[in-house]
C-alpha positions as CSV (number, residue, x, y, z in Angstrom):
1,M,-110.3,-69.7,-31.2
2,R,-111.8,-68.8,-27.8
3,K,-112.9,-65.4,-29.1
4,R,-115.6,-67.6,-30.7
5,Y,-117.0,-71.0,-30.0
6,L,-113.9,-72.5,-31.4
7,G,-111.1,-74.3,-29.6
8,I,-108.9,-77.3,-29.6
9,A,-108.6,-79.7,-26.9
10,V,-106.5,-82.8,-27.0
11,L,-106.7,-86.1,-25.3
12,A,-103.7,-88.4,-25.3
13,G,-102.7,-91.4,-23.3
14,G,-99.4,-92.5,-21.8
15,L,-97.0,-92.2,-19.0
16,L,-95.0,-89.1,-19.7
17,T,-91.3,-89.0,-18.9
18,T,-92.0,-86.0,-16.6
19,G,-93.5,-88.5,-14.2
20,A,-97.1,-87.3,-14.8
21,V,-99.7,-89.9,-15.6
22,V,-101.9,-88.9,-18.4
23,G,-105.4,-90.6,-18.2
24,I,-104.7,-93.7,-20.4
25,A,-107.1,-96.6,-20.4
26,T,-107.0,-99.8,-22.3
27,A,-110.4,-100.8,-23.6
28,G,-112.0,-103.0,-26.2
29,N,-113.7,-101.3,-29.1
30,A,-117.2,-102.7,-29.5
31,S,-117.5,-101.7,-33.2
32,D,-114.4,-103.5,-34.5
33,G,-113.3,-105.8,-31.7
34,T,-109.8,-104.2,-31.4
35,R,-108.2,-103.1,-28.2
36,G,-106.9,-99.6,-28.0
37,R,-105.9,-96.8,-25.7
38,A,-107.9,-93.7,-24.7
39,L,-105.9,-90.6,-23.8
40,V,-107.7,-87.6,-22.4
41,L,-106.2,-84.1,-22.3
42,I,-107.4,-80.6,-21.7
43,E,-106.4,-77.8,-24.0
44,H,-106.4,-74.1,-22.8
45,P,-107.1,-72.0,-25.9
46,D,-104.9,-69.1,-24.8
47,T,-103.6,-68.1,-28.2
48,D,-106.7,-68.8,-30.4
49,T,-107.1,-65.8,-32.7
50,V,-109.3,-65.7,-35.8
51,V,-107.7,-63.9,-38.7
52,H,-110.5,-62.4,-40.7
53,L,-110.2,-62.0,-44.5
54,N,-112.6,-59.0,-44.5
55,A,-112.3,-55.9,-42.4
56,D,-115.9,-56.2,-41.2
57,G,-114.8,-58.5,-38.4
58,K,-117.5,-61.1,-39.3
59,D,-116.9,-64.7,-40.0
60,H,-116.3,-65.6,-43.6
61,V,-115.3,-68.7,-45.5
62,G,-111.5,-68.6,-45.7
63,D,-110.9,-67.0,-42.3
64,L,-107.9,-68.6,-40.5
65,L,-107.4,-69.8,-37.0
66,P,-103.7,-70.4,-36.1
67,F,-102.9,-71.5,-32.5
68,N,-100.2,-72.8,-30.1
69,N,-101.8,-73.7,-26.8
70,P,-100.8,-75.4,-23.5
71,V,-102.3,-78.9,-22.9
72,Y,-103.0,-80.4,-19.5
73,D,-103.7,-83.8,-18.0
74,A,-107.3,-85.1,-17.7
75,A,-107.6,-83.5,-14.2
76,N,-106.6,-80.1,-15.8
77,K,-103.8,-79.8,-13.1
78,V,-100.5,-80.6,-14.7
79,K,-99.2,-79.2,-18.0
80,V,-98.1,-82.1,-20.1
81,G,-97.4,-80.5,-23.4
82,D,-98.7,-78.1,-26.1
83,D,-100.5,-78.2,-29.4
84,Q,-99.9,-76.2,-32.5
85,G,-101.8,-75.9,-35.8
86,N,-104.3,-74.1,-37.8
87,C,-107.9,-74.2,-39.1
88,I,-109.6,-72.6,-42.0
89,H,-113.3,-71.6,-41.9
90,V,-115.0,-73.7,-44.6
91,R,-118.7,-73.2,-43.7
92,V,-120.3,-70.2,-42.1
93,D,-123.8,-70.1,-40.7
94,P,-123.9,-67.9,-37.6
95,A,-127.7,-67.9,-37.3
96,N,-127.8,-71.7,-36.8
97,K,-124.3,-72.2,-35.3
98,T,-123.6,-74.9,-37.9
99,G,-120.3,-73.5,-39.2
100,A,-117.2,-75.6,-39.6
101,Y,-113.5,-75.3,-39.8
102,E,-111.1,-77.8,-41.4
103,C,-108.2,-78.3,-39.0
104,N,-104.8,-79.8,-38.8
105,W,-102.6,-79.8,-35.7
106,T,-100.1,-81.6,-33.6
107,T,-100.2,-82.3,-29.9
108,N,-96.6,-82.4,-28.5
109,L,-96.0,-84.5,-25.4
110,S,-92.8,-85.6,-23.7
111,G,-92.9,-89.1,-25.3
112,G,-93.7,-87.9,-28.8
113,S,-96.4,-86.2,-30.8
114,I,-99.9,-87.0,-32.2
115,T,-101.2,-85.3,-35.4
116,V,-104.9,-84.9,-36.1
117,E,-106.9,-83.7,-39.1
118,G,-110.6,-83.1,-39.7
119,A,-113.7,-80.9,-39.1
120,F,-114.2,-78.7,-36.1
121,L,-117.9,-77.9,-35.8
122,D,-119.1,-74.6,-34.3
123,A,-122.2,-76.4,-32.9
124,G,-120.5,-78.7,-30.5
125,P,-118.5,-81.9,-30.2
126,S,-116.4,-83.0,-33.2
127,T,-114.4,-86.1,-34.1
128,L,-111.1,-85.8,-36.0
129,A,-108.8,-88.5,-37.5
130,V,-105.5,-89.3,-35.8
131,I,-103.2,-89.4,-38.9
132,G,-99.9,-90.2,-37.3
133,G,-97.4,-89.4,-34.6
134,T,-93.8,-89.6,-33.5
135,G,-91.9,-91.3,-30.6
136,R,-94.2,-93.6,-28.6
137,Y,-97.1,-92.5,-30.9
138,K,-95.3,-93.2,-34.2
139,L,-97.7,-96.0,-35.3
140,S,-100.8,-94.4,-33.8
141,R,-104.1,-94.3,-35.7
142,G,-107.6,-93.8,-34.5
143,T,-109.8,-90.8,-33.7
144,M,-109.8,-87.8,-31.4
145,D,-113.1,-86.5,-29.8
146,L,-113.1,-82.8,-29.2
147,A,-115.6,-81.1,-26.9
148,P,-115.8,-77.7,-25.2
149,T,-115.7,-77.8,-21.4
150,A,-117.8,-75.7,-19.0
151,D,-114.8,-73.6,-18.1
152,G,-114.0,-72.5,-21.7
153,N,-111.3,-75.0,-22.4
154,Y,-111.4,-78.1,-24.7
155,S,-111.3,-81.7,-23.9
156,F,-109.4,-84.0,-26.3
157,T,-110.0,-87.7,-26.1
158,F,-107.7,-89.7,-28.3
159,H,-108.8,-93.3,-29.1
160,L,-105.5,-94.8,-30.2
161,R,-104.8,-98.2,-31.7
């Protein structure tokens, strides 16, 4: 994914059994009055590779982006897990950078996993749906904000309830 402006970064919250604290905060949600957790993680897109359908090397609808990348704490210092998944290019507009991928992936942490699905936008930040999880995240629902970072990684901010 990093060969282009595409990457996955994951935010998750919780105390990991490895002893590392992953930026979790409990906060109220102004829009619906519920309380939830925000978990912030940094994904390093080390394995992002676009598989092009055509031999011309250009982006096309249907191109695939499989990945399996390391995920770090909010400070980007301690490896706390990894993510794995795939995306398919569903809209291509290189002139305006308004292309999009439809993505599905799982972020694996020591206390369980969180699965997300949704659109990854070429033009910048994206919000995906948290569709489930395992372990301490087994009842999780919410959203994940995905944004590129200045150093070429991706920030994932999970808003879990």
